[in-house]
C-alpha positions in Angstrom: 118.7 64.7 221.8 118.7 64.8 218.1 116.0 63.5 215.9 118.3 60.6 214.9 118.9 59.7 218.5 115.2 59.8 219.3 114.4 57.5 216.4 117.2 55.1 217.5 115.9 55.1 221.1 112.4 54.5 219.9 113.6 51.6 217.7 115.5 50.1 220.6 112.5 50.4 222.8 110.2 48.9 220.2 112.5 46.0 219.6 113.1 45.5 223.3 109.3 45.4 223.8 108.9 43.0 220.9 111.6 40.7 222.3 110.0 40.8 225.8 106.6 40.0 224.3 108.1 37.3 222.1 109.9 35.8 225.1 106.9 36.0 227.4 104.6 34.4 224.9 107.1 31.7 224.0 107.9 30.9 227.7 104.2 30.9 228.6 103.1 28.5 225.8 106.0 26.1 225.9 106.2 26.3 229.7 102.6 25.3 230.0 103.1 22.4 227.6 106.3 21.2 229.4 104.5 21.4 232.7 101.5 19.5 231.2 103.8 16.7 230.0 105.5 16.4 233.3 102.3 16.4 235.3 100.6 13.7 233.1 103.6 11.4 233.1 104.9 11.8 236.6 102.0 12.6 238.9 100.1 9.3 238.5 103.3 7.5 239.2 103.8 9.6 242.4 100.4 8.7 243.6 100.9 5.0 242.7 104.1 4.9 244.8 102.4 6.8 247.6 99.6 4.3 247.7 102.1 1.4 247.8 103.5 2.8 251.1 100.3 4.2 252.7 98.5 2.2 255.3 95.0 3.6 254.5 93.0 3.7 251.3 93.9 6.4 248.7 92.5 9.7 250.0 92.3 8.5 253.6 94.3 11.2 255.4 94.4 9.2 258.7 96.9 6.6 257.3 100.6 6.5 257.8 103.7 5.4 255.8 104.3 1.6 255.9 106.0 -1.2 254.1 103.2 -3.7 255.0 101.9 -3.9 251.4 105.4 -4.9 250.1 105.7 -7.5 252.9 102.3 -8.9 252.1 103.0 -9.1 248.3 106.6 -10.3 248.3 107.0 -12.2 251.5 103.5 -13.4 252.7 102.2 -14.6 249.3 99.3 -12.2 248.8 100.0 -12.7 245.1 101.9 -15.6 243.6 104.7 -13.3 242.3 107.1 -16.0 240.9 104.2 -17.5 238.8 103.0 -14.1 237.7 106.5 -13.1 236.7 107.0 -16.4 234.8 103.6 -16.0 233.0 104.3 -12.4 232.1 107.7 -13.3 230.6 106.2 -16.1 228.6 103.7 -13.7 227.1 106.4 -11.0 226.5 108.9 -13.4 225.0 106.4 -15.3 222.8 104.8 -12.0 221.7 108.2 -10.6 220.7 109.4 -13.7 218.9 106.2 -14.1 216.9 105.8 -10.4 216.1 109.4 -9.8 215.1 109.8 -13.0 213.2 106.7 -12.3 211.0 107.0 -8.5 210.9 110.7 -8.4 209.9 110.3 -11.2 207.4 107.4 -9.5 205.7 109.2 -6.1 205.8 112.3 -7.6 204.1 110.2 -9.5 201.5 108.1 -6.5 200.7 111.0 -4.0 200.4 114.0 -6.0 199.3 112.6 -8.6 196.9 110.4 -8.9 193.9 107.7 -10.9 195.7 104.4 -10.8 193.7 101.1 -9.5 195.2 103.1 -7.8 198.1 100.8 -4.7 197.8 97.7 -6.8 198.7 99.6 -8.6 201.4 100.7 -5.3 202.9 97.2 -3.9 202.9 95.9 -7.0 204.8 98.7 -6.7 207.2 98.2 -3.1 208.0 94.5 -3.4 208.2 95.2 -5.4 211.4 95.8 -2.0 213.1 92.0 -1.5 213.1 91.4 -4.6 215.3 91.8 -4.1 219.1 93.5 -6.8 221.1 90.3 -8.0 222.9 88.5 -8.3 219.6 91.5 -10.2 218.2 91.2 -12.7 221.0 87.5 -13.1 220.4 88.1 -13.7 216.7 90.5 -16.5 217.5 87.9 -18.1 219.8 85.3 -18.2 217.0 87.9 -19.7 214.6 90.0 -22.0 216.7 88.2 -22.5 220.0 88.1 -26.2 221.0 84.3 -26.3 221.6 82.8 -24.0 218.9 85.7 -22.8 216.7 84.9 -22.8 213.0 88.2 -24.5 212.0 88.7 -26.8 215.0 85.1 -28.1 214.8 85.4 -28.7 211.1 88.7 -30.6 211.5 87.3 -32.6 214.4 84.2 -33.6 212.4 86.4 -34.6 209.4 88.6 -36.8 211.6 85.7 -38.2 213.6 86.9 -36.7 216.9 84.7 -35.4 219.6 86.7 -32.1 219.9 90.0 -30.7 218.8 92.3 -28.6 220.9 94.9 -26.4 219.2 96.3 -25.0 222.5 94.6 -21.6 222.1 94.1 -21.2 225.9 97.6 -22.4 226.9 100.3 -19.9 227.9 102.1 -20.2 224.6 98.8 -20.1 222.6 98.0 -16.8 224.3 101.5 -15.5 223.6 101.2 -16.5 219.9 97.9 -14.7 219.4 99.3 -11.6 221.2 102.3 -11.8 218.9 100.2 -12.0 215.7 98.3 -8.9 217.0 101.6 -6.8 217.0 103.0 -8.1 213.6 101.9 -4.9 211.9 103.6 -2.8 214.7 106.9 -4.8 214.1 106.5 -4.3 210.4 106.1 -0.5 210.7 109.0 -0.3 213.1 111.5 -2.1 210.8 110.4 -1.3 207.3 111.7 2.3 207.2 115.3 1.1 208.0 115.1 -1.4 205.2 113.7 1.2 202.8 116.4 3.7 203.6 119.4 1.4 203.8 122.0 1.8 201.0 121.5 -1.3 198.8 125.1 -1.1 197.5 126.3 -2.9 200.6 124.2 -5.9 199.7 125.2 -5.6 196.1 128.9 -6.0 197.1 128.0 -9.1 199.0 126.2 -10.5 196.1 129.0 -9.8 193.7 131.4 -11.7 195.9 129.2 -14.7 195.7 127.4 -14.6 199.1 124.0 -16.3 199.3 120.8 -14.6 200.4 121.1 -16.1 203.9 124.8 -15.0 204.2 124.0 -11.5 203.0 121.1 -11.2 205.5 123.3 -12.4 208.4 126.5 -10.4 207.6 125.1 -7.2 205.9 121.4 -6.5 206.2 120.8 -7.4 209.9 123.8 -5.5 211.2 122.9 -2.4 209.3 119.3 -2.4 210.6 120.3 -3.3 214.1 119.1 -0.1 215.8 115.7 -0.3 214.2 115.5 -4.0 215.0 116.5 -3.6 218.6 114.1 -0.7 219.0 111.3 -3.0 217.7 112.3 -5.9 219.9 112.4 -3.7 223.1 109.2 -1.9 222.2 107.2 -5.1 221.6 108.7 -6.8 224.7 107.6 -3.8 226.8 104.1 -4.1 225.3 104.2 -7.8 226.1 105.1 -7.1 229.8 101.9 -5.1 230.1 99.6 -7.1 227.8 96.1 -7.1 229.3 93.3 -7.5 226.8 94.3 -10.7 225.0 95.4 -12.4 228.2 92.1 -11.5 229.8 90.1 -12.9 226.9 92.1 -16.1 226.3 93.9 -16.8 229.5 92.3 -15.4 232.7 89.1 -17.5 232.3 91.3 -20.6 232.1 93.5 -19.9 235.1 96.3 -18.1 233.3 97.1 -14.6 234.8 99.9 -12.1 234.4 100.9 -9.0 236.2 98.4 -6.7 234.4 95.3 -9.0 234.9 96.0 -9.6 238.6 96.5 -5.9 239.2 93.2 -5.1 237.4 91.4 -7.8 239.4 92.9 -6.6 242.7 91.2 -3.2 242.2 88.1 -4.0 240.2 87.1 -7.5 241.4 88.2 -7.7 245.1 86.0 -6.4 247.9 87.4 -4.4 249.5 89.8 -3.4 246.7 93.5 -4.3 247.4 94.8 -0.8 246.5 98.0 -1.0 248.5 98.9 -4.5 247.4 98.2 -3.8 243.7 100.4 -0.7 243.9 103.2 -2.7 245.6 103.0 -5.4 242.9 103.1 -2.7 240.2 106.4 -1.4 241.5 108.4 -4.5 240.5 107.0 -4.4 237.0 107.9 -0.7 236.8 111.4 -1.4 237.8 111.9 -4.1 235.2 110.3 -2.1 232.3 112.2 1.1 233.4 115.5 -0.7 232.8 114.4 -1.6 229.3 113.3 1.9 228.6 116.8 3.2 229.6 118.3 0.6 227.2 115.8 1.6 224.5 117.0 5.2 224.8 120.6 4.2 224.5 119.8 2.1 221.3 117.8 4.9 219.6 120.3 7.6 220.5 123.1 5.8 218.5 121.3 5.6 215.1 123.9 7.9 213.5 126.5 5.1 213.8 124.4 3.0 211.3 123.4 5.7 208.8 124.2 4.5 205.3 121.7 6.5 203.2 123.3 9.2 201.1 122.5 11.3 198.2 124.3 8.9 196.0 122.5 5.7 197.1 120.7 5.5 193.8 117.7 3.3 193.1 116.9 0.5 195.5 117.8 -2.9 194.2 115.8 -6.0 195.0 116.6 -9.6 195.2 115.2 -11.8 192.5 113.3 -14.7 194.1 113.3 -16.6 190.8 111.1 -19.7 190.6 110.3 -19.3 194.3 108.4 -16.1 193.8 104.9 -17.5 193.4 105.2 -20.4 195.8 106.4 -18.1 198.4 103.6 -15.6 197.7 101.1 -18.4 197.9 102.6 -19.6 201.2 102.3 -16.1 202.7 98.7 -15.8 201.6 98.1 -19.1 203.3 99.6 -17.7 206.6 97.8 -14.4 206.2 94.5 -16.4 205.7 95.0 -18.5 208.8 96.1 -15.8 211.2 94.0 -12.8 209.9 91.4 -13.4 207.3 89.9 -16.7 208.6 89.4 -15.5 212.2 87.6 -12.4 210.9 85.4 -14.6 208.7 84.7 -16.9 211.6 83.6 -13.9 213.8 81.4 -12.6 211.0 79.7 -16.0 210.7 79.3 -16.2 214.4 77.6 -12.8 214.5 74.8 -13.9 212.1 73.8 -17.0 214.0 71.3 -16.9 216.8 73.5 -19.4 218.7 77.0 -20.4 217.5 78.0 -24.0 217.8 80.9 -24.0 215.4 78.8 -25.1 212.4 77.3 -22.9 209.7 73.5 -23.5 209.8 71.3 -21.8 207.3 68.3 -22.3 209.5 70.1 -20.5 212.4 71.0 -17.4 210.4 69.7 -14.2 212.1 70.5 -10.5 212.2 69.0 -10.1 215.7 72.4 -9.4 217.2 73.1 -6.6 214.8 69.7 -5.1 215.6 70.6 -5.2 219.3 74.0 -3.7 218.6 72.4 -0.8 216.8 69.3 -0.2 218.9 70.5 -0.9 222.5 70.4 2.3 224.5 73.4 1.1 226.6 75.5 0.5 223.5 74.5 3.9 222.1 75.5 5.6 225.3 78.8 3.7 225.4 79.4 4.7 221.8 78.7 8.4 222.6 81.1 8.2 225.5 83.8 6.6 223.3 83.5 9.4 220.8 83.8 12.1 223.5 86.8 10.5 225.0 88.5 9.9 221.6 87.9 13.5 220.5 89.0 15.0 223.8 92.1 12.8 224.1 93.1 13.3 220.5 92.9 17.1 220.8 94.8 17.3 224.1 97.3 14.8 223.0 98.0 16.5 219.7 98.6 19.8 221.3 100.9 18.4 223.9 103.1 16.2 221.7 103.4 18.9 219.0 104.4 21.5 221.7 106.8 19.0 223.3 108.4 18.2 220.0 108.8 21.9 219.2 110.4 22.5 222.6 112.9 19.6 222.3 113.8 20.2 218.6 113.4 23.9 218.1 114.7 25.5 221.3 117.8 25.4 223.5 115.7 25.0 226.7 117.6 23.4 229.6 114.9 20.7 230.1 114.9 19.4 226.5 116.4 16.0 227.4 114.1 15.6 230.4 111.0 16.3 228.3 112.1 13.9 225.6 112.6 11.3 228.3 109.2 12.0 229.9 107.4 11.4 226.6 109.0 7.9 226.5 108.4 7.0 230.1 104.9 5.6 229.5 106.6 2.8 227.6 107.7 1.6 231.0 104.3 1.9 232.5 101.7 -0.6 231.2 98.2 0.8 230.7 96.8 -1.1 233.7 99.4 0.4 236.0 98.8 3.9 234.5 95.1 3.3 235.1 95.8 2.3 238.7 97.9 5.4 239.3 95.1 7.5 237.9 92.6 5.9 240.2 94.8 6.7 243.2 95.3 10.2 241.9 91.5 10.8 241.5 90.8 9.4 245.0 93.3 11.6 246.6 92.4 14.7 244.6 88.7 14.0 245.2 89.2 15.0 248.9 89.8 18.6 247.7 86.6 20.7 247.5 85.1 21.2 244.1 87.4 18.7 242.3 86.0 15.5 240.9 88.0 13.2 238.7 87.0 9.7 239.8 84.7 8.0 237.4 84.6 10.8 234.8 85.3 10.7 231.1 88.1 13.3 231.7 90.2 10.7 233.7 89.8 8.2 230.9 90.8 10.8 228.3 93.9 11.8 230.3 95.0 8.2 230.8 94.6 7.5 227.1 96.8 10.5 226.2 99.5 9.2 228.5 99.4 5.7 227.1 100.0 7.0 223.5 102.6 9.6 224.4 105.6 7.5 223.2 104.4 6.7 219.7 102.7 10.0 219.0 105.7 12.0 220.2 108.0 10.0 217.9 105.8 10.9 215.0 105.8 14.6 216.0 109.6 14.7 216.5 110.3 13.0 213.2 108.4 15.6 211.3 109.4 18.7 213.3 113.1 18.1 212.4 112.1 18.1 208.7 111.0 21.7 208.8 114.1 23.8 208.5 114.5 26.5 211.1 115.7 29.0 208.5 112.1 29.5 207.5 111.1 30.7 211.0 114.4 32.7 211.2 113.4 34.6 208.0 110.0 35.5 209.6 111.8 36.6 212.8 114.1 38.9 210.8 111.1 40.3 209.0 109.8 41.4 212.5 107.3 38.6 213.2 106.7 37.8 216.9 107.2 34.2 218.0 103.4 33.6 217.8 103.5 35.2 214.4 106.2 32.8 213.3 104.1 29.9 214.4 101.0 31.1 212.6 102.7 32.1 209.4 105.4 29.4 209.0 105.5 26.5 211.4 101.8 25.6 211.8 101.0 25.7 208.1 103.9 23.5 207.3 103.1 21.1 210.2 99.3 21.0 209.5 99.3 17.6 207.7 101.3 15.9 210.5 99.1 17.4 213.1 96.0 16.0 211.3 97.7 12.6 211.1 98.5 12.7 214.8 94.9 13.7 215.7 93.4 10.9 213.7 96.0 8.4 214.9 95.1 9.2 218.5 91.4 9.3 217.9 91.4 5.8 216.3 93.6 4.2 218.9 92.0 5.9 221.9 88.6 4.7 220.7 89.9 1.1 220.8 91.8 1.3 224.1 90.6 -1.0 226.9 93.2 -0.9 229.7 92.6 2.7 230.9 88.8 2.7 230.6 88.6 -0.7 232.3 90.5 0.7 235.4 88.8 4.1 235.6 85.2 3.8 234.3 82.1 4.2 236.4 78.5 3.1 235.6 78.0 6.5 233.9 81.2 6.4 231.8 81.1 3.0 230.2 82.8 3.1 226.7 82.5 0.6 223.9 85.6 -1.4 224.8 84.4 -1.9 228.4 80.9 -2.7 227.2 82.2 -5.3 224.8 84.6 -6.8 227.3 81.9 -7.1 230.0 79.5 -8.8 227.6 82.1 -11.4 226.8 83.5 -12.0 230.3 80.3 -12.0 232.3 77.5 -13.0 229.9 77.2 -16.0 227.6 76.7 -13.8 224.6 79.4 -14.8 222.1 77.2 -14.1 219.0 76.2 -10.6 220.3 79.8 -9.9 221.1 80.8 -11.0 217.6 78.2 -8.8 216.0 79.3 -5.7 218.0 83.0 -6.5 217.2 82.2 -6.9 213.5 80.5 -3.5 213.5 83.4 -2.1 215.5 85.9 -3.3 213.0 83.8 -2.2 210.1 83.5 1.3 211.4 87.2 1.6 212.1 88.2 0.2 208.7 85.8 2.6 207.0 87.3 5.5 209.1 90.8 4.5 208.1 89.9 4.1 204.4 88.2 7.5 204.4 91.4 9.0 205.7 93.4 7.2 203.0 91.1 8.7 200.4 91.7 12.1 201.9 95.5 11.5 201.7 95.9 10.9 205.4 98.1 7.9 206.4 99.7 6.8 209.6 102.8 5.5 207.8 104.7 5.7 204.6 103.6 2.7 202.5 106.3 0.5 201.1 107.6 1.9 197.8 107.0 -1.0 195.5 
């Protein structure tokens, strides 16, 4: 063999070894991530379904397969399923109508008109993301509760009435408050489509003499139909699994939905009705699963509605004329009633030793804030919340970034399946995910050396699952913006697959990864449904501690103080990220 042939053979051997190493590392890393996504999204559901057809308790090997739980739930009246379904639909429909009506209206006014003060309105609107649902419900009680609400008591006194009921604890009142809580979500889901839409279509309509209403109906809404349908389906799915606000405003007054009854069947019954709760969960899974299928169909056809081109030019806005300031004033009034006033009422409640709905200078006190800061139980719950948030954010970021890379950067055969799996938690309300994790931990707990039940790990895992859909969409949207030619250049230069990640992909994706991590940390810290279903006496987190104080102890002022501190810390955290250039969204370009 000549020297040339030896060099060629060595080169082929080296390249072959490099390709093998590159393939092995790539397959190992991405395979682990794909397996992790599949396990986290599917295994809890498997154990949920198993429990629904198992005669014994989860982990009880001596049981057998049976349909008795389904018979008890759907034939023998173990739960009042028709009433639960009707109540759940009331919340989901009311939540969707309120959230979409306000969110879409504000998105259009902020992006497509010359509305004054819209920057300040947007800031107040988006600050609502820092308020968890259960705190939102407590805020409305301190502001509009019939017995001690700041506003209702003031109006009753002014009119000479004994008390004034504004329907806060009625089904539609609960649905309205839940809808207000998701207005910022509806806004964020619809504003990008309005920002990116080619304004020339509306301009043509205006030239031909169409009014604002006619243009909205015939041009704007049809063009943003995919984003609008996505927002409607997403919020409706959230409404089908709403737990926190219904528990605070409805359950104590006899109004229950699927999620609250499932939670009570496991946490409040003795012995726990595991099988019946699992059987009831299956019907909700079926309904939401159909909606997720439709959601995927809607979001997969966005190309049919793409109108943004390189020639779109500057966005044009509608001139509101003499209605500019009256409309802005009206919106500030609405924002004040549904966001600012409830926060103010809760803050006033927190500085009174006992809250009666009246501001009393003689009753002012900071004792509840002292308790909130010095209580050993609250400090332990806060530490647990931080551990769960950090752990879940780290695990979740790694999984969603890896899954997005796999679906958008490779030709793997399971790309479609992985993308679908990251969306499946939309069909599984947090309470049901928590129930599935309880069943999983009870079954796995029978294995030697494995303990999941009542640990912080199970809370963190459940929190990652709940936020898979939103975080994965953020990751996918940013992965596709990094052109693959950059990694191709590194590969041609001889870099291994891991080398390409280190030198090209990860540096370019760093900012998005940081946003994902902070997004997950903030939202996991606030989450109630998963911790409520999976906590033990040693793993109480702040949301559970706050929820227990309100539900089981007459401590409204203390709860208000803790909630105020909670909101303050979250807002400071979000503002600090904004100062550092980290945002969860692209602000409207005003």
